[in-house]
DSSP file (Angstrom, degrees, kcal/mol; ACC not computed):
  #  RESIDUE AA STRUCTURE BP1 BP2  ACC     N-H-->O    O-->H-N    N-H-->O    O-->H-N    TCO  KAPPA ALPHA  PHI   PSI    X-CA   Y-CA   Z-CA
    1    1 A M              0   0    0      0, 0.0     7,-1.2     0, 0.0     2,-0.4   0.000 360.0 360.0 360.0 155.3  104.9    3.8   49.4
    2    2 A T  E     +Ab   7  74A   0     71,-1.4    73,-2.0     5,-0.2     2,-0.3  -0.912 360.0 179.7-128.0 155.7  106.1    2.4   52.8
    3    3 A A  E >  S-A    6   0A   0      3,-1.0     3,-1.1    -2,-0.4    73,-0.1  -0.880  82.2 -14.8-151.9 122.8  105.2   -0.6   55.0
    4    4 A A  T 3  S-     0   0    0     -2,-0.3     3,-0.1     1,-0.3    70,-0.0   0.839 132.7 -46.4  46.4  46.0  107.0   -1.0   58.3
    5    5 A G  T 3  S+     0   0    0      1,-0.3     2,-0.3    89,-0.0    -1,-0.3   0.626 114.2 115.3  80.8  16.6  109.7    1.5   57.3
    6    6 A R  E <   -A    3   0A   0     -3,-1.1    -3,-1.0    88,-0.0     2,-0.3  -0.796  52.4-143.8-115.8 156.0  110.4    0.2   53.9
    7    7 A S  E     -AC   2  92A   0     85,-2.3    85,-3.5    -2,-0.3     2,-0.3  -0.884  10.7-147.1-118.7 153.0  109.8    1.8   50.5
    8    8 A S  E     + C   0  91A   0     -7,-1.2     2,-0.3    -2,-0.3    83,-0.2  -0.909  14.8 176.3-121.4 150.4  108.7    0.1   47.2
    9    9 A S  E     - C   0  90A   0     81,-1.3    81,-1.4    -2,-0.3     2,-0.3  -0.986   7.0-165.1-143.0 150.0  109.4    0.8   43.6
   10   10 A S  E     -DC  22  89A   0     12,-2.6    12,-3.4    -2,-0.3     2,-0.4  -0.914  10.2-148.1-132.5 164.4  108.5   -0.9   40.4
   11   11 A A  E     - C   0  88A   0     77,-2.2    76,-2.9    -2,-0.3    77,-1.1  -0.990  12.9-152.6-133.4 125.1  109.7   -0.9   36.8
   12   12 A S  E  >  - C   0  86A   0     -2,-0.4     4,-3.1    74,-0.3    74,-0.3  -0.432  36.7-101.0 -85.3 168.5  107.3   -1.4   33.9
   13   13 A N  H  > S+     0   0    0     72,-2.1     4,-2.1     1,-0.2     5,-0.2   0.906 125.1  51.1 -57.4 -40.2  108.5   -2.8   30.6
   14   14 A R  H  > S+     0   0    0     71,-0.2     4,-1.5     2,-0.2    -1,-0.2   0.935 113.0  44.1 -61.2 -46.2  108.5    0.7   29.2
   15   15 A H  H  >>S+     0   0    0      1,-0.2     5,-2.2     2,-0.2     4,-0.7   0.893 110.9  54.8 -67.2 -39.1  110.5    2.1   32.1
   16   16 A R  H ><5S+     0   0    0     -4,-3.1     3,-1.4     1,-0.2    -2,-0.2   0.936 106.5  51.2 -58.9 -45.8  112.9   -0.9   32.0
   17   17 A R  H 3<5S+     0   0    0     -4,-2.1    -1,-0.2     1,-0.3    -2,-0.2   0.873 110.1  50.1 -61.3 -36.6  113.7   -0.3   28.4
   18   18 A E  H 3<5S-     0   0    0     -4,-1.5    -1,-0.3     2,-0.2    -2,-0.2   0.534 119.5-112.8 -81.1  -3.1  114.4    3.4   29.2
   19   19 A G  T <<5S+     0   0    0     -3,-1.4     2,-0.3    -4,-0.7    -3,-0.2   0.694  79.5  86.7  87.2  21.4  116.7    2.3   32.0
   20   20 A H      < -     0   0    0     -5,-2.2    -1,-0.2    79,-0.0    -2,-0.2  -0.987  60.3-132.1-149.5 159.5  114.8    3.5   35.1
   21   21 A G        -     0   0    0     -2,-0.3     2,-0.3   -10,-0.1   -10,-0.2  -0.384  18.3-155.0 -99.6-179.5  112.2    2.5   37.6
   22   22 A S  B     -D   10   0A   0    -12,-3.4   -12,-2.6    -2,-0.1     3,-0.1  -0.923  28.1 -90.1-147.1 171.4  109.2    4.4   38.9
   23   23 A L    >   -     0   0    0     -2,-0.3     3,-2.1   -14,-0.2   -14,-0.2  -0.652  56.6 -92.4 -83.0 146.3  107.0    4.5   41.9
   24   24 A P  T 3  S+     0   0    0      0, 0.0    12,-0.2     0, 0.0     3,-0.1  -0.294 114.4  20.4 -54.1 136.9  103.9    2.3   41.7
   25   25 A G  T 3  S+     0   0    0     10,-0.4     8,-0.1     1,-0.3    11,-0.1   0.398  87.5 153.7  81.7  -3.8  100.9    4.1   40.4
   26   26 A D    <   +     0   0    0     -3,-2.1     2,-0.3     9,-0.1    -1,-0.3  -0.355  12.8 164.5 -60.7 129.5  103.2    6.7   38.8
   27   27 A S        -     0   0    0      6,-0.1     3,-0.3    -3,-0.1     6,-0.1  -0.972  42.4-148.6-152.3 132.6  101.5    8.4   35.7
   28   28 A S  S    S+     0   0    0     -2,-0.3     2,-0.5     1,-0.2    39,-0.3   0.648 102.7  56.7 -73.2  -9.6  102.3   11.4   33.8
   29   29 A N  S >> S-     0   0    0     37,-0.1     3,-2.7    -3,-0.0     4,-0.6  -0.713  93.8-144.6-114.9  78.0   98.5   11.6   33.2
   30   30 A A  T 34 S+     0   0    0     -2,-0.5    -2,-0.1    -3,-0.3    -4,-0.1  -0.040  80.4  19.3 -45.1 135.8   97.2   11.7   36.7
   31   31 A G  T 34 S+     0   0    0      3,-0.1    -1,-0.3     1,-0.1     4,-0.0   0.232 116.1  69.4  86.7 -15.1   94.0    9.9   37.1
   32   32 A S  T <4 S+     0   0    0     -3,-2.7    -2,-0.2     2,-0.1     3,-0.1   0.551  80.9  86.0-108.1 -10.8   94.3    7.9   33.9
   33   33 A G  S  < S-     0   0    0     -4,-0.6    -6,-0.1     1,-0.2    -2,-0.0  -0.301  88.8 -80.7 -86.4 171.3   97.2    5.6   34.9
   34   34 A P        -     0   0    0      0, 0.0    -1,-0.2     0, 0.0     2,-0.1  -0.256  47.2-114.9 -66.2 156.9   97.0    2.2   36.7
   35   35 A T     >  -     0   0    0      1,-0.1     4,-2.5    -3,-0.1   -10,-0.4  -0.421  24.0-107.3 -88.8 170.4   96.6    2.1   40.4
   36   36 A T  H  >>S+     0   0    0    -12,-0.2     4,-2.9     1,-0.2     6,-0.9   0.867 121.5  54.6 -60.2 -38.6   99.2    0.7   42.9
   37   37 A R  H  >5S+     0   0    0      4,-0.2     4,-1.3     3,-0.2    -1,-0.2   0.911 110.4  45.6 -64.4 -42.2   97.0   -2.2   43.5
   38   38 A E  H  45S+     0   0    0      2,-0.2    -2,-0.2     1,-0.2    -1,-0.2   0.899 119.2  41.5 -69.8 -38.6   96.9   -3.0   39.7
   39   39 A E  H  <5S+     0   0    0     -4,-2.5    44,-3.1     1,-0.1    -2,-0.2   0.932 137.8   4.9 -76.8 -42.5  100.6   -2.5   39.3
   40   40 A V  H  <5S-     0   0    0     -4,-2.9    41,-3.7    42,-0.3    -3,-0.2   0.410  93.8-113.5-128.2  -1.6  102.1   -4.2   42.3
   41   41 A G  S  <<S+     0   0    0     -4,-1.3     2,-0.5    -5,-0.7    -4,-0.2   0.700  71.9 128.7  79.1  18.6   99.1   -5.8   44.2
   42   42 A V        -     0   0    0     -6,-0.9     2,-0.4    36,-0.1    -1,-0.2  -0.930  50.1-144.6-117.3 129.9   99.3   -3.5   47.2
   43   43 A E        -     0   0    0     -2,-0.5    33,-2.6    -6,-0.1    34,-0.4  -0.725  19.6-147.4 -88.8 135.3   96.4   -1.7   48.7
   44   44 A L  E     -E   75   0A   0     -2,-0.4     2,-0.3    31,-0.2    31,-0.2  -0.795  11.7-168.6-106.2 142.1   97.2    1.9   50.2
   45   45 A T  E     +E   74   0A   0     29,-3.3    29,-2.3    -2,-0.4     0, 0.0  -0.838  64.8  19.6-120.3 164.7   95.7    3.6   53.0
   46   46 A E  E    S-     0   0A   0     -2,-0.3    -1,-0.2    27,-0.2    26,-0.1   0.826  73.7-168.5  50.2  43.3   95.9    7.2   54.2
   47   47 A P  E     -     0   0A   0      0, 0.0     2,-0.4     0, 0.0    26,-0.2  -0.431   3.1-168.2 -63.7 133.4   97.2    8.6   50.9
   48   48 A T  E     -E   72   0A   0     24,-3.1    24,-1.6    -2,-0.1     2,-0.4  -0.975  21.1-132.8-128.4 122.7   98.4   12.2   51.4
   49   49 A L  E     +E   71   0A   0     -2,-0.4    22,-0.3    22,-0.2     3,-0.1  -0.575  27.7 175.2 -68.7 122.7   99.3   14.7   48.7
   50   50 A T  E     -     0   0A   0     20,-2.9     2,-0.3    -2,-0.4    21,-0.2   0.736  56.8 -22.0-103.1 -26.8  102.6   16.1   49.7
   51   51 A R  E     -E   70   0A   0     19,-1.3    19,-3.1     2,-0.0     2,-0.5  -0.960  45.4-130.6-173.8 160.7  103.5   18.3   46.7
   52   52 A I  E     -E   69   0A   0     -2,-0.3     2,-0.5    17,-0.2    17,-0.2  -0.989  26.2-157.7-120.9 127.7  102.9   19.0   43.1
   53   53 A I  E     -E   68   0A   0     15,-2.9    15,-2.8    -2,-0.5     2,-0.5  -0.913   1.5-153.8-114.5 134.9  106.1   19.5   41.1
   54   54 A H  E     -E   67   0A   0     -2,-0.5     2,-0.4    13,-0.2    13,-0.2  -0.911  15.6-178.1-103.6 128.7  106.1   21.4   37.8
   55   55 A E  E     -E   66   0A   0     11,-2.5    11,-2.6    -2,-0.5     2,-0.5  -0.979  12.4-162.0-127.5 143.2  108.7   20.5   35.2
   56   56 A T  E     -E   65   0A   0     -2,-0.4     2,-0.4     9,-0.2     9,-0.2  -0.986   5.6-166.7-123.1 129.5  109.4   22.0   31.8
   57   57 A V  E     -E   64   0A   0      7,-3.0     7,-2.8    -2,-0.5     2,-0.3  -0.930  12.9-179.1-114.3 133.6  111.5   20.1   29.3
   58   58 A T  E     -E   63   0A   0     -2,-0.4     5,-0.2     5,-0.2    -2,-0.0  -0.971  33.5-161.3-137.8 150.3  112.7   22.0   26.3
   59   59 A D        -     0   0    0      3,-1.7     4,-0.1    -2,-0.3    -1,-0.1   0.210  66.2 -95.2-110.5  14.0  114.8   21.2   23.2
   60   60 A G  S    S+     0   0    0      2,-0.5     3,-0.1     1,-0.0    -2,-0.0  -0.053 121.2  45.9  99.2 -27.2  115.5   25.0   22.7
   61   61 A S  S    S+     0   0    0      1,-0.3     2,-0.3     0, 0.0    -1,-0.0   0.664 116.1  33.7-114.5 -25.6  112.7   25.6   20.3
   62   62 A R        -     0   0    0      2,-0.0    -3,-1.7     0, 0.0    -2,-0.5  -0.939  64.3-155.2-128.4 152.4  109.7   23.9   22.0
   63   63 A S  E     - E   0  58A   0     -2,-0.3     2,-0.4    -5,-0.2    -5,-0.2  -0.965   1.8-162.4-126.6 148.7  108.8   23.4   25.6
   64   64 A R  E     - E   0  57A   0     -7,-2.8    -7,-3.0    -2,-0.4     2,-0.3  -0.998  11.5-149.8-130.4 129.2  106.6   20.7   27.2
   65   65 A H  E     + E   0  56A   0     -2,-0.4     2,-0.3    -9,-0.2    -9,-0.2  -0.764  17.8 177.9 -95.0 142.9  105.2   21.2   30.7
   66   66 A G  E     - E   0  55A   0    -11,-2.6   -11,-2.5    -2,-0.3     2,-0.4  -0.960  15.6-150.2-136.9 157.8  104.5   18.3   33.0
   67   67 A Y  E     - E   0  54A   0    -39,-0.3     2,-0.5    -2,-0.3   -13,-0.2  -0.987   3.7-163.8-128.9 139.9  103.2   17.9   36.6
   68   68 A F  E     - E   0  53A   0    -15,-2.8   -15,-2.9    -2,-0.4     2,-0.7  -0.986   9.5-152.7-125.9 120.3  104.1   15.2   39.1
   69   69 A A  E     - E   0  52A   0     -2,-0.5     2,-0.5   -17,-0.2   -17,-0.2  -0.831  14.0-154.9 -94.2 123.9  101.8   14.7   42.1
   70   70 A Q  E     + E   0  51A   0    -19,-3.1   -20,-2.9    -2,-0.7   -19,-1.3  -0.829  17.2 175.9-103.8 129.4  103.8   13.3   44.9
   71   71 A F  E     - E   0  49A   0     -2,-0.5     2,-0.3   -22,-0.3   -22,-0.2  -0.873  20.6-152.6-126.4 158.1  102.0   11.3   47.7
   72   72 A V  E     + E   0  48A   0    -24,-1.6   -24,-3.1    -2,-0.3     2,-0.3  -0.962  26.9 162.2-123.5 151.2  102.9    9.3   50.7
   73   73 A A  E     -     0   0A   0     -2,-0.3   -71,-1.4   -26,-0.2     2,-0.4  -0.981  36.5-108.6-159.0 160.8  100.7    6.5   51.9
   74   74 A R  E     -bE   2  45A   0    -29,-2.3   -29,-3.3    -2,-0.3     2,-0.3  -0.823  29.5-131.4 -98.6 139.1  100.7    3.4   54.1
   75   75 A A  E     - E   0  44A   0    -73,-2.0   -31,-0.2    -2,-0.4   -71,-0.2  -0.715   2.0-150.7 -86.1 137.6  100.6   -0.1   52.6
   76   76 A R  S    S+     0   0    0    -33,-2.6     2,-0.3    -2,-0.3    -1,-0.1   0.681  82.3  14.3 -78.0 -21.6   98.0   -2.6   54.0
   77   77 A S        -     0   0    0    -34,-0.4    -1,-0.1     1,-0.0     0, 0.0  -0.952  59.2-140.2-147.0 169.9  100.3   -5.5   53.2
   78   78 A R        +     0   0    0     -2,-0.3     2,-1.0    -3,-0.1    13,-0.1   0.277  67.8 113.0-113.2   8.7  103.8   -6.2   52.3
   79   79 A N        -     0   0    0    -38,-0.1     2,-0.4     2,-0.0    -2,-0.0  -0.717  55.0-155.5 -87.2 101.3  103.0   -8.9   49.7
   80   80 A L        +     0   0    0     -2,-1.0   -39,-0.2     9,-0.1     9,-0.1  -0.629  15.6 179.6 -84.9 135.1  104.0   -7.6   46.2
   81   81 A Q        -     0   0    0    -41,-3.7   -39,-0.1    -2,-0.4    -1,-0.1  -0.764  21.7-146.7-128.5  81.4  102.2   -9.1   43.3
   82   82 A P        -     0   0    0      0, 0.0   -42,-0.3     0, 0.0   -43,-0.1  -0.178  12.2-129.9 -57.9 139.7  103.5   -7.4   40.2
   83   83 A G    >   -     0   0    0    -44,-3.1     3,-1.4     1,-0.1   -44,-0.1  -0.161  36.4 -87.1 -74.3 177.7  101.0   -7.0   37.3
   84   84 A H  T 3  S+     0   0    0      1,-0.3   -45,-0.1   -72,-0.0    -1,-0.1   0.688 126.0  51.7 -65.1 -19.1  101.7   -8.0   33.7
   85   85 A E  T 3  S+     0   0    0    -46,-0.1   -72,-2.1   -73,-0.1     2,-0.6   0.497  93.1  88.4 -93.7  -3.6  103.4   -4.7   32.8
   86   86 A V  E <   -C   12   0A   0     -3,-1.4   -74,-0.3   -74,-0.3     3,-0.1  -0.835  49.4-176.4-104.0 123.1  105.8   -4.7   35.8
   87   87 A V  E    S+     0   0A   0    -76,-2.9     2,-0.3    -2,-0.6   -75,-0.2   0.662  74.4   9.4 -91.1 -19.3  109.1   -6.5   35.3
   88   88 A E  E     +C   11   0A   0    -77,-1.1   -77,-2.2     2,-0.0     2,-0.3  -0.947  56.1 173.4-159.9 142.8  110.3   -6.0   38.9
   89   89 A A  E     +C   10   0A   0     -2,-0.3     2,-0.3   -79,-0.2   -79,-0.2  -0.960  18.9 155.7-144.3 131.3  108.8   -4.8   42.1
   90   90 A R  E     -C    9   0A   0    -81,-1.4   -81,-1.3    -2,-0.3     2,-0.3  -0.991  39.9-111.2-153.4 158.9  110.6   -5.0   45.5
   91   91 A W  E     -C    8   0A   0     -2,-0.3   -83,-0.2   -83,-0.2   -89,-0.1  -0.697  28.9-155.2 -88.8 146.5  110.8   -3.4   49.0
   92   92 A F  E     -C    7   0A   0    -85,-3.5   -85,-2.3    -2,-0.3     3,-0.1  -0.952  19.5-139.4-121.8 144.7  113.9   -1.4   49.9
   93   93 A P  S    S+     0   0    0      0, 0.0     2,-0.3     0, 0.0    -1,-0.1   0.763  94.8  11.5 -70.7 -27.1  115.1   -0.9   53.4
   94   94 A D  S    S-     0   0    0    -87,-0.1   -87,-0.1   -88,-0.1     3,-0.1  -0.935 100.8 -81.5-143.0 161.9  115.9    2.8   52.4
   95   95 A L        -     0   0    0     -2,-0.3   -86,-0.0     1,-0.1   -87,-0.0  -0.498  58.5 -98.5 -65.9 134.3  115.0    4.9   49.4
   96   96 A P    >   -     0   0    0      0, 0.0     3,-1.8     0, 0.0    -1,-0.1  -0.236  25.2-127.3 -53.7 138.1  117.3    4.2   46.4
   97   97 A K  T 3  S+     0   0    0      1,-0.3     5,-0.1    -3,-0.1    -2,-0.1   0.824 109.1  46.1 -55.4 -36.2  120.2    6.7   46.0
   98   98 A D  T 3  S+     0   0    0      4,-0.1    -1,-0.3     2,-0.0     2,-0.1   0.271  82.8 133.1 -94.2  10.3  119.3    7.3   42.4
   99   99 A M    X   -     0   0    0     -3,-1.8     3,-1.5     1,-0.1     4,-0.2  -0.356  63.6-111.1 -66.0 136.8  115.5    7.7   43.0
  100  100 A A  T 3  S+     0   0    0      1,-0.3    -1,-0.1     2,-0.1    -2,-0.0  -0.420 101.8   7.5 -62.6 140.5  113.8   10.7   41.3
  101  101 A F  T 3> S+     0   0    0      1,-0.1     4,-2.0    -2,-0.1    -1,-0.3   0.747  84.7 148.3  62.9  23.4  112.7   13.3   43.8
  102  102 A R  H <>  +     0   0    0     -3,-1.5     4,-2.6     1,-0.2     5,-0.2   0.908  67.8  52.3 -59.6 -44.9  114.4   11.3   46.6
  103  103 A D  H  > S+     0   0    0      1,-0.2     4,-2.4    -4,-0.2    -1,-0.2   0.899 107.8  52.2 -60.2 -41.5  115.2   14.4   48.7
  104  104 A D  H  > S+     0   0    0      1,-0.2     4,-2.3     2,-0.2    -1,-0.2   0.951 111.8  46.8 -59.4 -47.1  111.5   15.5   48.5
  105  105 A Y  H  X S+     0   0    0     -4,-2.0     4,-3.4     1,-0.2     5,-0.2   0.907 109.2  52.7 -60.5 -43.0  110.5   12.0   49.8
  106  106 A L  H  X S+     0   0    0     -4,-2.6     4,-2.2     1,-0.2    -1,-0.2   0.930 111.1  48.6 -58.6 -44.0  113.0   12.0   52.6
  107  107 A E  H  X S+     0   0    0     -4,-2.4     4,-1.9     2,-0.2    -1,-0.2   0.898 113.1  47.5 -60.9 -41.5  111.7   15.5   53.7
  108  108 A D  H  X S+     0   0    0     -4,-2.3     4,-2.0     1,-0.2    -2,-0.2   0.946 111.1  49.7 -66.2 -47.8  108.1   14.2   53.6
  109  109 A F  H  X S+     0   0    0     -4,-3.4     4,-2.3     1,-0.2    -2,-0.2   0.874 108.2  54.1 -57.2 -40.1  109.0   11.0   55.5
  110  110 A A  H  X S+     0   0    0     -4,-2.2     4,-1.3    -5,-0.2    -1,-0.2   0.919 108.7  49.8 -60.7 -46.4  110.8   13.1   58.2
  111  111 A K  H  <>S+     0   0    0     -4,-1.9     5,-2.4     1,-0.2     4,-0.2   0.893 111.3  48.9 -60.8 -41.6  107.6   15.2   58.6
  112  112 A I  H ><5S+     0   0    0     -4,-2.0     3,-1.6     1,-0.2    -1,-0.2   0.905 107.9  52.5 -65.1 -46.3  105.5   12.1   59.0
  113  113 A S  H 3<5S+     0   0    0     -4,-2.3    -1,-0.2     1,-0.3    -2,-0.2   0.758 109.4  51.1 -66.4 -24.7  107.7   10.5   61.6
  114  114 A K  T 3<5S-     0   0    0     -4,-1.3    -1,-0.3    -5,-0.2    -2,-0.2   0.477 119.6-111.7 -89.1  -3.8  107.5   13.7   63.6
  115  115 A G  T < 5 +     0   0    0     -3,-1.6     2,-0.3     1,-0.3    -3,-0.2   0.592  65.3 151.4  84.7   7.7  103.7   13.6   63.4
  116  116 A T      < -     0   0    0     -5,-2.4    -1,-0.3    -6,-0.2     2,-0.2  -0.568  34.2-144.6 -73.3 133.7  103.6   16.7   61.3
  117  117 A S              0   0    0     -2,-0.3    -1,-0.0    -3,-0.1    -5,-0.0  -0.534 360.0 360.0 -95.1 167.4  100.7   17.0   59.0
  118  118 A F              0   0    0     -2,-0.2    -1,-0.1   -69,-0.0    -2,-0.0   0.427 360.0 360.0 -97.2 360.0  100.6   18.5   55.4
């Protein structure tokens, strides 16, 4: 999510144990996960679905398919209020270098700054 050219990320207790963060509202079960407002206290406006990514993970004998819906949105405020499952939430001046799907988000932000719609 962005506010005044900044991006936000949060890390829940589960993700912190696994050594990585996630975007607020991120859920592998779309529609059943917590909202960005519940996770970090920020209300979003103008959410736009930019892409749906299909991933297949396999151990050689079994495969598991997952879908990730990627959105961009505007934040109504910059005041982060992490929920009880979030151990850290902060604004970044730029997207973190090790962020999952970083190149996709950079492409989407470039389209938005040019006024291109999806």
